[in-house]
C-alpha positions in Angstrom: -42.4 -9.3 8.5 -38.6 -9.6 8.0 -36.4 -8.3 10.7 -34.8 -4.9 10.1 -31.1 -5.2 9.3 -28.9 -3.2 11.7 -27.6 0.0 10.2 -23.9 -0.1 9.4 -21.8 1.7 11.9 -20.3 3.9 9.2 -23.7 5.0 8.2 -24.6 5.8 11.8 -21.5 7.8 12.2 -22.2 9.8 9.0 -25.7 10.6 10.1 -24.5 11.6 13.6 -22.0 14.1 12.3 -24.3 15.5 9.5 -25.5 18.4 11.7 -21.9 19.5 12.2 -21.3 19.4 8.5 -24.3 21.5 7.8 -23.2 24.0 10.4 -19.7 24.1 9.0 -21.1 24.9 5.5 -22.7 28.1 7.0 -19.5 29.3 8.7 -17.0 31.0 6.3 -13.8 29.0 5.7 -14.9 26.3 8.1 -14.9 23.5 5.5 -11.4 24.7 4.2 -10.1 24.7 7.8 -11.5 21.3 8.4 -9.8 19.9 5.3 -6.6 21.6 6.3 -6.7 20.1 9.8 -7.5 16.6 8.4 -4.4 16.8 6.2 -2.3 17.9 9.1 -3.6 15.4 11.6 -4.0 12.2 9.5 -0.7 10.4 9.4 -1.5 8.8 6.0 -2.2 12.2 4.4 0.9 13.7 6.1 3.1 11.0 4.5 1.6 11.8 1.1 2.1 15.5 1.6 5.7 15.1 2.5 6.3 13.1 -0.7 4.5 15.7 -2.8 6.4 18.6 -1.3 9.8 17.0 -1.5 9.5 14.1 -4.0 12.4 11.7 -3.8 14.2 10.5 -6.9 12.1 7.9 -8.7 8.7 8.9 -7.2 5.8 8.4 -9.7 2.4 8.0 -8.0 2.4 9.6 -4.6 -1.0 8.2 -3.6 -0.6 4.6 -2.2 -4.1 3.4 -2.7 -4.5 -0.4 -2.8 -6.5 -3.2 -1.4 -6.4 -7.0 -1.1 -7.1 -9.1 -4.3 -7.4 -6.0 -6.4 -6.6 -7.8 -9.7 -7.7 -11.4 -9.2 -7.7 -12.3 -13.0 -4.2 -10.8 -13.4 -2.8 -12.7 -10.4 -4.3 -16.0 -11.6 -3.0 -15.4 -15.2 0.5 -14.5 -13.9 0.7 -17.6 -11.7 -0.3 -19.7 -14.6 2.5 -18.4 -16.7 5.0 -18.9 -13.9 3.9 -22.5 -13.4 6.8 -24.9 -13.8 9.4 -22.5 -12.3 10.5 -24.0 -9.0 10.8 -20.8 -7.0 10.0 -17.8 -9.2 11.3 -14.4 -8.1 8.6 -11.7 -8.1 9.1 -7.9 -7.6 6.2 -5.6 -6.7 7.4 -2.1 -7.8 5.4 0.4 -5.7 4.1 -2.2 -3.3 2.3 0.2 -1.0 1.2 -1.6 2.1 1.9 -5.1 0.7 -1.7 -6.0 -0.3 -0.5 -6.9 -3.8 2.1 -9.4 -2.7 -0.1 -10.9 0.0 -2.9 -11.5 -2.6 -0.4 -13.0 -5.0 0.9 -15.3 -2.3 -2.3 -17.4 -2.6 -1.5 -18.0 -6.2 2.3 -18.5 -5.8 2.9 -20.1 -2.5 6.6 -20.9 -3.2 7.6 -17.6 -4.9 10.4 -15.4 -3.6 8.7 -12.0 -3.3 10.2 -8.5 -2.8 8.2 -5.3 -2.5 9.7 -1.8 -2.8 8.1 1.6 -2.2 9.0 5.2 -1.4 6.2 5.8 1.0 7.6 4.9 4.5 4.2 5.0 6.1 2.7 2.5 3.7 5.8 0.3 3.8 5.7 0.3 7.6 2.2 -1.2 7.4 3.6 -3.9 5.0 6.4 -4.7 7.4 4.1 -4.7 10.4 1.8 -7.2 8.7 4.8 -9.4 7.8 6.0 -9.3 11.4 2.6 -10.5 12.5 2.3 -13.1 9.8 5.9 -14.3 9.1 6.8 -15.3 5.6 10.4 -16.3 5.0 10.1 -15.8 1.3 8.7 -12.2 1.4 10.5 -8.9 2.2 10.1 -5.2 1.8 12.5 -2.4 1.2 12.2 1.4 1.1 13.4 2.2 -2.5 12.2 3.8 -5.7 14.4 1.8 -8.1 15.9 -1.7 -8.3 19.6 -0.8 -8.1 20.1 -3.1 -5.1 18.8 -6.2 -7.0 20.8 -8.4 -9.3 20.4 -7.9 -13.0 18.0 -10.1 -14.9 17.0 -11.8 -11.6 13.2 -11.6 -11.6 10.8 -13.9 -13.4 8.0 -11.4 -13.0 7.7 -7.7 -12.1 4.5 -6.0 -11.2 4.0 -2.2 -11.7 0.3 -1.8 -10.9 -1.3 1.6 -10.4 2.3 3.0 -10.3 3.0 4.5 -13.8 0.3 7.1 -13.2 -0.6 10.1 -11.1 -3.8 10.9 -9.2 -3.7 14.6 -10.4 -3.7 13.5 -14.0 -6.8 11.3 -13.4 -8.5 14.2 -11.7 -7.7 17.0 -14.2 -7.1 15.0 -17.4 -4.9 17.7 -18.9 -3.9 17.7 -22.5 -0.2 17.6 -21.5 1.2 15.5 -18.7 4.7 17.2 -18.6 4.0 19.4 -15.5 2.7 16.5 -13.4 4.4 13.3 -14.5 6.3 13.5 -17.8 6.6 10.5 -20.0 10.4 10.4 -19.7 10.0 9.6 -16.0 7.8 6.6 -16.6 10.1 5.5 -19.4 13.0 5.7 -17.0 11.2 3.5 -14.5 10.4 0.9 -17.3 14.1 0.9 -18.3 15.1 0.2 -14.8 12.6 -2.7 -14.5 13.8 -4.1 -17.8 17.3 -4.5 -16.5 16.1 -6.6 -13.6 13.7 -8.8 -15.6 15.0 -12.1 -16.9 14.8 -12.8 -20.7 11.4 -14.4 -21.2 10.1 -12.9 -18.0 6.8 -11.2 -17.4 6.1 -7.5 -16.7 2.6 -6.7 -15.5 1.5 -3.0 -15.9 -2.0 -1.8 -15.3 -3.8 1.3 -14.1 -1.2 3.3 -16.0 -1.2 6.6 -17.9 1.5 5.4 -20.3 1.9 2.5 -22.7 4.7 0.0 -22.3 5.1 -0.1 -26.1 6.0 3.6 -26.2 9.1 3.3 -24.0 12.3 2.4 -25.8 13.4 -0.2 -23.3 10.2 -2.2 -23.5 9.1 -1.5 -27.1 10.0 -5.1 -28.2 7.9 -6.8 -25.4 5.0 -8.9 -26.5 1.7 -7.7 -25.1 -1.3 -9.7 -23.9 -4.7 -8.5 -22.9 -6.8 -10.0 -20.1 -10.6 -10.0 -19.8 -11.0 -8.1 -16.5 -14.5 -8.6 -15.1 -14.8 -5.3 -13.2 -12.2 -3.0 -14.8 -12.7 -1.0 -18.1 -9.8 -0.5 -20.6 -7.5 2.4 -19.8 -8.7 5.5 -21.5 -6.4 8.3 -20.2 -3.1 7.7 -21.9 -0.2 9.9 -22.8 2.4 9.5 -25.5 6.2 10.0 -25.5 5.6 13.6 -26.5 3.6 14.1 -23.2 0.4 14.8 -25.1 -2.9 13.0 -24.3 -3.7 10.2 -26.8 -7.2 11.2 -27.9 -9.6 8.3 -28.5 -7.1 5.7 -27.6 -7.8 2.9 -25.1 -5.7 -0.1 -24.0 -6.4 -3.4 -22.3 -2.8 -4.6 -22.5 -1.6 -5.8 -19.1 0.9 -8.6 -19.4 4.1 -8.0 -21.3 6.8 -10.7 -22.1 10.4 -9.7 -22.5 12.1 -11.3 -25.5 14.0 -14.5 -24.6 
């Protein structure tokens, strides 16, 4: 008879606290109080709440969700297109905790990489990881735009899971204006366009807006990629802030005219 596999520690913890959850469901307001305390005590959630209450200029997606090697096909495709450039410059716009650049480093060992983000908590984790694993060609800055970078200086810019908002995904409203208007996404794309070299690559995915609809990037040439574990985007909004019904997109890599 095969040996019984040990129960994952997370499953044991969930089972151990289940009686408390059942008790809380019977006590009026206990679940709401628990959620409130969780938001107040968890440092990650506190950082998100501060951004949502007082959004700084340039804030798009306040939720910094990310993980290592999230888009392996995209990273490989981008590295292939940058092959031949001696030291490509790469910008991660909305870099969160740096997982995106750390994953891309495996594909581009000689690239000069910069990450910017408006979440100080997430950026602190990126900087702490960099301090523990020094990389002379990688750095992070607290910023929501590229004003401190030279014009047309990047060979590639990534804006992954940035031109979107978690509340749009949850509610799927017919109009995005009250949450994240199209003009705000278009402004971000215009900013990125000024820093991308002619012939450079812009990577946009997990977005609620199409690159082709923004004036600054309308002339970019789009490419699709066959993602193995990701479906085409199906919650998209046009430049009138209205949801594009029945429209999907798998465009992810965009080349600026040379």
